[in-house]
N, C-alpha and C positions, 0 to 999 in steps of 0.2 A: 566243333567250332560253329557257333550260331550265325546263320546267314541273315541278311537284311529282310528277307521275306518270311522268316519263320513265324513271327507273331501274327502277321496278316493271314497267312495260310491257315494257321491253327484256328483263328477266329472264323474264317470263311468256311472251314470244313463243318462247322456247326449249322450252316445255313444251306449250302449247296455243294455239289461236286466241284472239285478244283482241278483244272487242267494246268499242270506245271510243265513248261517247255523251256528249252535253252540249248546252247551248244553241247556237243558231246563232252563229257567229263568236266562240266561246269559246276557239278556238285549236286545234281538233282537227286540222285539215289541217296547220297549222304544226308541231304536235307530231309528226304522222305523218312529215312530210318531214325533220324533225330526226332521227327514228329511222332513216329510210331512209339517211341519211348514214353510218350505222354498218354498212351492208351493202354487199357488192361489186356485186350485180346486182339492185337492187330494181325493182319495177314498180308504178306507181300507175294505177288505173283508177277513173273517177268516173262513176256511173250518169247524172248530169245532163249529161254531155258525149256528144253524139250518136255520135261515132266510138268512144269508150270503151264506150258501151252496146252497140254492135254486136259488139264483141269479147267483152264479158261474156256476151251472150246465146248467141253461138256457141262460147264458151269456147276462143277461138283465141289466147290469150296464149301467150307463149313458156313452155316447161316449165323454162327455166333459172333464172329469178329465185330468189334465196334469201329474198326478202321480197315477198309480194304484198299490196298495200294496196287494199282495196275501199271506196270512199267512196259514201255514200248508197245502198247496195245494198238497204236495207230497202224502197225504193220499187219494187223488182222483185216481180212476182207470184211467190208460192212461194219467197221468198228463203231461208227456212230450209232447204228441200229443196236449193236451189242450194248453199248454204254447206256443208251436210252432205256433199254429193257431192264438192265441191272439197276439203274437209278430208280426207276419207277417201281420196281418190285423188291427193293431192298428192305431189310429188317428195320423197323422204326428206330430212328436215332443212329443208324449206321452211317459213318462218314466214308466218303470215297475220294481218293486222291489218284489222279492219272498223270503219269510222267512220260516224257518222250523227248528225243533229241532232234525232232523235226517240227516245223510249224504245222500243226495239225490241220489248219484250214486249207493247206495245199497238198496234203498227203492222202491219196486214195479217196477222193471226194465221193460222197454218196448223197442220195436225195434226202436222207433223214436229217432232221434238225435237232440240236440240243438246246435250242433257245429256252432261256428261263431256268435251265437246270444246272448251270455251272458258272464259276468265276474263272477268269484267265489270270495266270501268273507267269511272267517271263523272267527266268533267272539269268542274270548276266555275270560275266567275270567280275573279279574284284575291281573296285574303283578307289580313288583317293578317299572319298567320303566314307565308304564302308571300312577300309583298312584303318583309317584314323580313328573311327569310332570303336573298332574292334580291339585296337592295340595301343591307342594313344600315341601313335607314331606322328612325327611332324609331317605336314602335308608335302613338303618338298622331298623328303625321304621316301614317302609312299609313292610319289609320282616317279621318282628315279627308278624304283624297283619295278613299277608297272611297265615303264617303257623298256627296260632292259629284259624283263622276263615275260611280259604279257600278263594278263589278269586271270587266266585259268588256274585253278588252285594248285595243281601239282607242280608246274614249273614256277609259279609265283612263290610257293613255299619251299622250293628246293634250296639246299644249303649252298650250292654253287651254280653259277650261270651255265657251266658246261652241262650239268645234269638237265637243266631246262632245255638246252638245245637238243640234246639226245632225245628227250621226251617228245619234243615238237616234231622231229623227223618221224618217229614211230606213230605219233598221233595222226599225222596226215595220211600215212600209209594205211592205217586201220580205218580211217574215215572213208577213204576212197574204196577200199576193198569191201567194206561192210555196208556203209550207209548209202554211198552214191549208187551202188548196184541196185538198191531198192527202187531207184528212179530210172536207171538207164541200162544199157547193155555193156557187156564186157569189152567189146571192141571200142567203146567210147572212152574208156578209162584213160588211155594215153593222151587223148586230146584234152580231156578234163584236167589232167595234171599240167599240161602245157598252158592251158588257160589260166590256171591259178598262178603259175610262174609269171605270166604276162601281167596279171592283175597286181601282183606284189610290187611291181615297178610303176604302176599307174595310179597309185593311191592319191586321192586329192585332186585329180584332174578330171575334167569332163570326159565321160566314157563313150567312145564311138564304137557301136556294135559293128559297123561296116569295116572299120579299121582292124578290129580284132578278127573278124571273119577273113580278111585278106591275110593277116599274119598266120592264121591257123589253117588257111585254105579249106574252109568249110562255109556253109551257107549262113547268112546273117540270122535267119530264124533259128538255126541250130545253136548259134552262140547265145541268142536270147533265151533259149530253153535251158542251156547249161547255166547261165547266170541265175535263172529262177531256181534251179536245183541247188546251187551254192547258197542262195538266199534262204531257201527252205530248210537247209541243214545248218543254218547259223554259222556259215563260214565267212560270208561277206554280208554287208548291208549296203543299200544304195540310198544316197541322199539326193532328192530331186529339187530342182530349182523352185523357188517361191514365185508364185504369180497369183494375182487376185482371181484370175480365171484358172480354176484347178485343172480343167481339161487341157489347157495350153501347157501347163506345167508338166503334165505327163508326157507330152510329146517332145520335150527338151531333154538334152543329155544329162543323165545323173552323174554323180561322183561316187566312186566305190571306196569302201573302207572295210577293214577286217575286224571281226569281233576280237581276235587275238592280235594285239599290236606287235607281238613278237614275230609275226609273219612278214611285216612290212620291210621292203627293201628301199633304201634311200638314206638321206642325211637326217640329222637330228631334228630338223624342222618338220620333215614329212612324218616322222614317227610321233612327234609331239602333236601334229594335227590329227593323226589317226587316233591317238589316245584321247584327245579332246572329243572327237566325233563319237567314239565308243561310250564315253562317260555321259555325253549329252543324250545319246540314244537311251542309255540306261535310265537317265533322269526322266525323260518324257514318257517312256513306257511304264515306269513306276507311277507317274502321275496318271496315266491312262488306266492302268490295271488296279491301282490301290486307291487313288484319290478321285477317280471318275472324271478327270479333266479331259478336255478336248485339246491335247497338246500335240504338236507335230514339229519335226525337224527338217529344215530345208537349207539351201544356200541361195545367194543372189548373184546373178550374172546378166549383164546387158550385152547387146550385139556388138558394142565397141570394146568388149573385154573387161569392163569394170566389174569387179567381183568382191563379195564378202563371203568369208568361209562358211559361216553358219547363221541361220535365222531360226530362233525359237518362236513358235507361234502358239497362241491360245485362241480358240474359236476363230481360226483362220487369219487372225491379225498378229503381226509381229510384236513380240514382247521384248526380245533381245536381238541385237545385231552384234555378232561376235567375230572378231578376227584373231587368229592365233599366230604368234611370232615367237621364235626361240629366244632372241636377245634384243632385237631392234624394238625400241619403245616409241617409234614414230608412227602415228596413225596414217594409214594410206589415204590418198585422195578419194578412193572409192568408198571407204568407210565413212568419211565425213560427208560425202555426197549422199549416200543412202540414209545417213542420220537425218539429213534435211528432209528427205522424202517420207520418213517414218518418225516424226517427232515424238510420238507416244512411246516408242521403243527405247529401252536402255541400250546405249551403244558402248561396247566393251572391247578393249584390246587386251587379250590374255597373253602375257609374256612369261615364258618359262623361267628365264634368268633375268630378273629385274631387281635393281638395287633399291628403287624408291617408287612407291605408287604415287600417282598424281592425276589431276583432272585437267584435260585440255579441251575445253568446250568444243564440241558436245561429247567428247570421248573420255571415258574413265579408263585409265591405264593401270591394270592391276596385276598382282602376282598370280599367275595361272593356277598353281597348285592350291593356293589358299582359297581362290574363288571356287574351284572344283570341289573342295572339301565342304562347301556349303550347299551343294546340290541336294536334291530330294533323296538320292540313293547312291 
């Protein structure tokens, strides 16, 4: 099954090393092996496999492969120095693909730099756009399946919803047991599980680290570190408020969402908002990684509580103001208010269940699934 980044990565491998990251079981290894089929002598080495690890440490792989694939290499000490040496000393014309289930910029930092030697590619779960292009499914049907199953390949493609739920339970157990332990200590695992359970019920709301610390009875800086770990492992992502002063935006409370919408607890409206957030993030990271755009995702909130769910920005200026609703097609006063503050931005109300699209100046009220099907990825 060809994924949306396949052609881009294939092209980039002819120019530089490619670092492919994304959530556990999002399809990175499958994509890597699909790409390997286009080479005559590819070689795949996984740091988590003992025999492969020995070869990697000794650097005793054959010099003949036209494609080297290193999986989970970021778990190696001084992995940047290792990759820099391999890339600089590679056989002429040899392509190098590096895959991993953690954000490499946050995993075991070292002083070495890979600047100028690689392209970044972040693989996301399925979206409405990708599934529609892959299968010719109707956007509404694709969205229903994504919200019910989540977008990770195995549960999304499962024959029954029950299979998806069983898979998800095991997925999180494995994630905590294997990946979280790379960042933390065994005694922290129980608290990490409790934190994830709390976050599942707080999707879409401004996130108070102090409140979470009280609920978990741990220090706020410990909660902040746990959130960084969950972000680094592509379990959650944080959407921060937009402000012309970027430094001030960082100090304000972010909102939390899950890469896998199947984890979200709450009503249909919350799950719909999480699905929108995940697909908007996929869209802007595709624009960053593939199109070279300076795209970012935020939300808007004032001190008096007026809020707009999402703001898409390009070069720090809002291009889209977006509110998500399950069935209500009435624009909120906040959306209209912010539309006046940012007249250059397109103002949208994305409705999951909408009978008829319309334009109520300055807001375009559109069918959410069909609009999402037109995103970049």
